Backbone as CSV, one residue per row, in Angstrom:
resi,resn,N_x,N_y,N_z,CA_x,CA_y,CA_z,C_x,C_y,C_z
1,MET,21.747,9.745,-7.684,20.322,9.885,-7.957,19.507,9.441,-6.743
2,GLU,18.493,10.207,-6.430,17.651,9.909,-5.276,16.641,8.821,-5.627
3,ARG,16.553,7.814,-4.769,15.604,6.732,-4.952,14.451,6.883,-3.973
4,PRO,13.290,6.435,-4.322,12.926,5.890,-5.628,12.599,7.000,-6.628
5,SER,12.974,6.779,-7.854,12.692,7.741,-8.911,11.221,7.638,-9.317
6,TRP,10.774,8.617,-10.074,9.409,8.613,-10.617,9.186,7.323,-11.403
7,ARG,10.153,6.977,-12.214,10.047,5.770,-13.043,9.952,4.503,-12.180
8,GLU,10.800,4.431,-11.150,10.761,3.271,-10.256,9.408,3.166,-9.552
9,LEU,8.878,4.289,-9.091,7.579,4.272,-8.413,6.466,3.848,-9.363
10,THR,6.539,4.328,-10.600,5.562,3.918,-11.610,5.604,2.406,-11.787
11,TYR,6.810,1.848,-11.845,6.973,0.406,-11.988,6.441,-0.328,-10.754
12,LYS,6.705,0.184,-9.565,6.250,-0.482,-8.327,4.724,-0.517,-8.248
13,ILE,4.077,0.537,-8.707,2.606,0.549,-8.731,2.108,-0.462,-9.764
14,LYS,2.725,-0.467,-10.938,2.330,-1.405,-11.998,2.542,-2.851,-11.548
15,ASN,3.668,-3.120,-10.906,3.955,-4.459,-10.398,2.926,-4.876,-9.347
16,ALA,2.534,-3.935,-8.492,1.505,-4.224,-7.483,0.198,-4.608,-8.162
17,VAL,-0.205,-3.856,-9.181,-1.442,-4.157,-9.914,-1.376,-5.563,-10.514
18,GLU,-0.251,-5.891,-11.114,-0.104,-7.216,-11.736,-0.229,-8.336,-10.710
19,LEU,0.447,-8.205,-9.578,0.400,-9.263,-8.555,-0.976,-9.350,-7.890
20,VAL,-1.590,-8.210,-7.605,-2.927,-8.214,-7.004,-3.934,-8.809,-7.986
21,SER,-3.788,-8.512,-9.269,-4.709,-9.029,-10.290,-4.728,-10.552,-10.340
22,ILE,-3.573,-11.163,-10.057,-3.511,-12.636,-10.077,-3.554,-13.231,-8.664
23,ARG,-4.020,-12.415,-7.725,-4.245,-12.835,-6.338,-2.987,-13.312,-5.605
24,LYS,-1.858,-12.731,-5.927,-0.622,-13.028,-5.190,-0.484,-11.989,-4.085
25,ILE,-1.471,-12.022,-3.175,-1.582,-11.035,-2.096,-1.337,-11.739,-0.764
26,LYS,-0.508,-11.124,0.056,-0.304,-11.603,1.425,-0.525,-10.409,2.348
27,ILE,-1.103,-10.673,3.499,-1.375,-9.627,4.484,-0.413,-9.824,5.643
28,LEU,0.333,-8.786,5.957,1.327,-8.896,7.013,0.677,-9.088,8.385
29,ASP,-0.327,-8.283,8.705,-0.998,-8.379,10.005,-2.510,-8.337,9.787
30,PRO,-3.136,-9.508,9.605,-4.564,-9.556,9.274,-5.480,-8.851,10.273
31,ILE,-5.169,-8.890,11.555,-6.034,-8.257,12.556,-6.025,-6.741,12.376
32,VAL,-4.866,-6.168,12.140,-4.761,-4.719,11.934,-5.465,-4.324,10.639
33,ILE,-5.257,-5.082,9.579,-5.904,-4.772,8.295,-7.425,-4.856,8.442
34,ALA,-7.922,-5.865,9.157,-9.366,-6.015,9.363,-9.929,-4.848,10.169
35,SER,-9.217,-4.440,11.188,-9.654,-3.303,12.007,-9.705,-2.019,11.173
36,ASP,-8.670,-1.794,10.380,-8.652,-0.605,9.527,-9.698,-0.692,8.416
37,ALA,-10.024,-1.893,7.981,-11.071,-2.078,6.959,-12.427,-1.620,7.501
38,ILE,-12.680,-1.897,8.757,-13.926,-1.452,9.379,-14.000,0.074,9.361
39,GLU,-12.888,0.720,9.713,-12.845,2.187,9.730,-13.039,2.773,8.325
40,LEU,-12.466,2.110,7.315,-12.606,2.600,5.937,-13.894,2.117,5.272
41,ASP,-14.616,1.236,5.954,-15.907,0.734,5.478,-15.805,-0.095,4.196
42,TYR,-14.892,-1.056,4.207,-14.847,-2.045,3.125,-14.711,-3.429,3.757
43,HIS,-15.073,-4.444,3.019,-14.992,-5.813,3.513,-13.680,-6.445,3.087
44,VAL,-13.006,-7.098,4.007,-11.727,-7.745,3.701,-11.901,-8.784,2.599
45,LYS,-13.083,-9.388,2.508,-13.322,-10.363,1.439,-13.242,-9.701,0.059
46,ASP,-13.387,-8.371,0.025,-13.279,-7.609,-1.221,-11.908,-6.962,-1.357
47,LEU,-10.916,-7.498,-0.670,-9.597,-6.867,-0.650,-8.989,-6.735,-2.043
48,GLN,-9.101,-7.751,-2.858,-8.501,-7.677,-4.191,-9.066,-6.497,-4.982
49,SER,-10.384,-6.387,-5.054,-10.986,-5.285,-5.820,-10.695,-3.939,-5.171
50,THR,-10.646,-3.906,-3.848,-10.316,-2.666,-3.146,-8.894,-2.233,-3.479
51,LEU,-7.951,-3.170,-3.434,-6.562,-2.843,-3.758,-6.418,-2.374,-5.203
52,LEU,-7.095,-3.047,-6.115,-7.014,-2.631,-7.520,-7.559,-1.214,-7.699
53,ALA,-8.628,-0.895,-6.996,-9.214,0.449,-7.092,-8.263,1.509,-6.542
54,ILE,-7.649,1.243,-5.399,-6.756,2.268,-4.836,-5.452,2.360,-5.611
55,LEU,-4.957,1.251,-6.128,-3.741,1.307,-6.944,-3.980,2.116,-8.215
56,ASP,-5.219,2.141,-8.660,-5.583,2.956,-9.819,-5.644,4.446,-9.456
57,GLU,-5.840,4.743,-8.184,-5.929,6.133,-7.737,-4.568,6.771,-7.471
58,ILE,-3.566,5.969,-7.149,-2.279,6.546,-6.747,-1.309,6.657,-7.920
59,GLY,-0.369,7.560,-7.739,0.693,7.746,-8.708,1.981,8.077,-7.981
60,PRO,3.073,8.176,-8.711,4.367,8.490,-8.082,4.349,9.777,-7.255
61,GLU,3.503,10.715,-7.640,3.412,11.985,-6.915,2.845,11.817,-5.509
62,ASN,2.237,10.677,-5.219,1.646,10.415,-3.911,2.580,9.657,-2.965
63,TYR,3.810,9.436,-3.399,4.771,8.682,-2.574,5.053,9.436,-1.283
64,GLU,4.937,8.722,-0.153,5.156,9.306,1.171,6.285,8.630,1.929
65,GLY,6.899,7.655,1.312,7.950,6.904,1.994,9.265,7.658,2.028
66,THR,10.240,7.018,2.645,11.562,7.625,2.764,12.339,7.439,1.462
67,ARG,13.388,8.216,1.351,14.283,8.133,0.186,15.684,7.911,0.710
68,PRO,16.260,6.750,0.489,15.712,5.567,-0.185,14.649,4.888,0.679
69,PRO,13.871,3.977,0.081,12.812,3.298,0.849,13.375,2.559,2.065
70,GLN,12.604,2.603,3.149,12.973,1.843,4.347,12.910,0.360,4.029
71,LYS,13.704,-0.405,4.762,13.629,-1.861,4.655,12.897,-2.388,5.878
72,SER,12.073,-3.397,5.650,11.281,-3.966,6.732,12.155,-4.757,7.703
73,TYR,11.766,-4.697,8.950,12.418,-5.501,9.980,11.540,-6.682,10.395
74,LYS,10.314,-6.755,9.868,9.404,-7.862,10.195,9.946,-9.158,9.586
75,VAL,9.840,-10.242,10.318,10.425,-11.517,9.915,9.967,-11.958,8.526
76,GLU,8.653,-11.891,8.271,8.112,-12.401,7.004,8.626,-11.644,5.784
77,ILE,8.951,-10.365,5.976,9.369,-9.538,4.838,10.694,-8.823,5.125
78,ARG,11.510,-9.437,5.952,12.776,-8.811,6.350,13.555,-8.335,5.134
79,ASP,14.014,-7.086,5.210,14.839,-6.426,4.189,14.100,-6.065,2.901
80,ALA,12.802,-6.322,2.828,12.028,-5.886,1.657,11.833,-4.375,1.753
81,GLU,11.938,-3.685,0.627,11.734,-2.246,0.612,10.244,-1.923,0.719
82,LEU,9.939,-0.942,1.565,8.554,-0.548,1.835,8.196,0.688,1.004
83,PHE,7.051,0.614,0.326,6.577,1.716,-0.501,5.266,2.230,0.087
84,ALA,5.276,3.505,0.504,4.119,4.105,1.167,3.584,5.262,0.326
85,PHE,2.265,5.357,0.260,1.594,6.395,-0.516,0.461,6.987,0.316
86,SER,0.242,8.273,0.135,-0.867,8.959,0.787,-1.530,9.845,-0.259
87,TRP,-2.854,9.800,-0.320,-3.590,10.533,-1.366,-5.043,10.714,-0.935
88,PRO,-5.728,11.684,-1.554,-7.157,11.845,-1.278,-7.936,10.796,-2.076
89,SER,-8.367,9.756,-1.409,-9.016,8.627,-2.077,-10.470,8.927,-2.430
90,LYS,-10.796,8.724,-3.689,-12.193,8.845,-4.133,-12.998,7.663,-3.610
91,LEU,-12.373,6.489,-3.576,-13.052,5.282,-3.108,-13.504,5.422,-1.660
92,PHE,-12.629,5.915,-0.800,-12.933,5.998,0.623,-13.434,7.371,1.063
93,GLY,-13.272,8.383,0.229,-13.742,9.719,0.577,-12.941,10.388,1.674
94,CYS,-11.675,10.000,1.816,-10.807,10.606,2.816,-9.355,10.441,2.365
95,LYS,-8.467,11.181,3.004,-7.055,10.989,2.711,-6.667,9.622,3.275
96,THR,-6.037,8.826,2.436,-5.767,7.427,2.760,-4.280,7.147,2.646
97,TYR,-3.834,6.143,3.375,-2.426,5.754,3.412,-2.330,4.266,3.125
98,VAL,-1.444,3.886,2.231,-1.189,2.479,1.962,0.317,2.252,1.961
99,LYS,0.734,1.141,2.530,2.145,0.754,2.507,2.207,-0.710,2.101
100,TYR,3.108,-0.999,1.163,3.253,-2.369,0.702,4.689,-2.649,0.299
101,CYS,4.956,-3.925,0.082,6.269,-4.334,-0.393,6.105,-5.604,-1.229
102,PHE,7.215,-6.052,-1.752,7.232,-7.274,-2.556,8.259,-8.231,-1.976
103,LYS,7.894,-9.501,-1.939,8.841,-10.536,-1.508,8.394,-11.852,-2.128
104,ASN,9.346,-12.591,-2.662,9.069,-13.895,-3.285,7.931,-13.817,-4.298
105,ASP,7.963,-12.788,-5.125,6.976,-12.581,-6.186,5.544,-12.487,-5.648
106,CYS,5.402,-11.905,-4.463,4.085,-11.652,-3.868,3.996,-10.191,-3.439
107,PHE,2.771,-9.678,-3.452,2.447,-8.347,-2.948,2.100,-8.507,-1.474
108,TYR,2.793,-7.792,-0.592,2.514,-7.828,0.839,1.870,-6.506,1.251
109,LEU,0.651,-6.578,1.734,-0.023,-5.397,2.265,0.424,-5.217,3.712
110,VAL,1.057,-4.080,3.979,1.553,-3.781,5.318,0.556,-2.900,6.066
111,SER,0.029,-1.875,5.384,-0.925,-0.940,5.993,-1.902,-0.436,4.941
112,LEU,-3.131,-0.238,5.368,-4.141,0.435,4.553,-5.138,1.055,5.521
113,HIS,-5.072,2.390,5.671,-5.926,3.076,6.635,-6.058,4.547,6.276
114,ARG,-6.930,5.243,7.021,-7.028,6.692,6.884,-5.645,7.266,7.178
115,ASP,-5.273,8.331,6.477,-3.990,8.973,6.750,-4.075,9.580,8.134
116,ARG,-3.268,9.125,9.029,-3.334,9.564,10.423,-2.600,10.884,10.646
117,LYS,-1.998,11.433,9.609,-1.334,12.735,9.720,-2.320,13.874,9.504
118,GLU,-3.518,13.540,9.049,-4.530,14.565,8.777,-4.937,15.253,10.086
119,LYS,-5.165,16.559,10.028,-5.602,17.310,11.200,-6.962,16.815,11.666
120,GLY,-7.080,16.657,12.955,-8.354,16.250,13.535,-8.558,14.741,13.562
121,ASP,-7.611,13.992,13.022,-7.744,12.526,13.028,-6.986,11.929,14.184
């Protein structure tokens, strides 16, 4: 069976919502996230509500990651599976890309930016 399945992706989104809701959020690279926040026109101080809004917009059909999911090589999240999604975001008004993982019962935001695969971007 090819991973991640529709069911697994549904669970990963639900798990992300649960952890973000209770503020178990960690940012892998704060400078990059802040820079991309400027481009998407949201305030990092509103990250929790922003994440909850985008997690509500995505579904398993928006999965853009590899099958099976790649494992991170970054020290803080080494070997954690990375889940990437790309979708036309109503919140941001553009095609958006988010990548996250879980480690030690925390949600790790790896990337959140305009989808850079879009033509003209």
